[in-house]
N, C-alpha and C positions, 0 to 999 in steps of 0.2 A: 625228521621222522616222527617225533613225538605228537607232532600236530596231527598227522594222518592216524596214529594209533587212538588219539581221543576221538575222532570221527568214527572209526570202526567200533570200538568199544561202546560208544553210544548207541549205535545202530543195533548192536547185539542185545543190549539192554532192552532196547523197545521192543525187539523181536521176542525177547524172553518174556517181557511183561505181557504181550498180546498173547503169546502161547499160554501163559498161565491163566489169563483171564478167560480165554476160551475153554481150557480145560475145567475150570471152575464151573462154568456154565454147563458143560457136559456132565459132570458130576453131579450138579445139583438137578439136572433134568432125570438122570437115571435113578437117583434118589427117589425122587417124587413118583416115577412110573412103576419101579419095582415095589414100593410099598403100597401102592393102590389096589383096591379090590379088582378082581378078574372083569367085572361086569362094566368098570368105568369107561373103556373105549366105546362099548356098544351104547351106554347111556349118553355120552357125549354126542355120538353119531344121532340117536334118537332125538335129542333135545335141538340138535342144529337142523334136522330135517323139518321139525315142526315150526321153527323160526323162519325157515326158507320159504314156508308157504305163504309168509306175509311179508317178509323184507328180504332183498338180497344182500347177502353177506360175503365177505371174503374169508375163506377158511384160515388164511394167513393171520388174520386179525382176531383169532379166537384163542383164549387160552382157559383151560380148565384145570383146577386144582382142587385136592381134596385133602383137608387138613384133620387129623384126628385130635380132637381137643381132650378127650378122657376115652376110657374103655366104653362109656355109654353114648358118647357125643361126638359126631362127625360133621364137618361142614364141607359141603360141595360148592365151590366158587367158580362162576361161569363169567367170564369178561369177553365182552363182543365191542369191537370198535367199528362204529357205523360211519359210512360216508355221510357228508353233507348234502350230496345230491338228492334231488327229489324226482 
């Protein structure tokens, strides 16, 4: 019986670790979206619309992040992964 318990407990630990990692991702995403300015989603959409005029991009491969460095300085970071196809 102890051999079966070993396999069962290992599976639970893997599931728990996976759930923990997913929760950390969700919490991090919520923190970044909650702390951002109200205009950020529209700004992201406007920038992507301009880029789409020239290059085909996959919306799933776009990340936008705004970091507040100080009271006077904020940094907007836009990362787009382009396909190698031409």
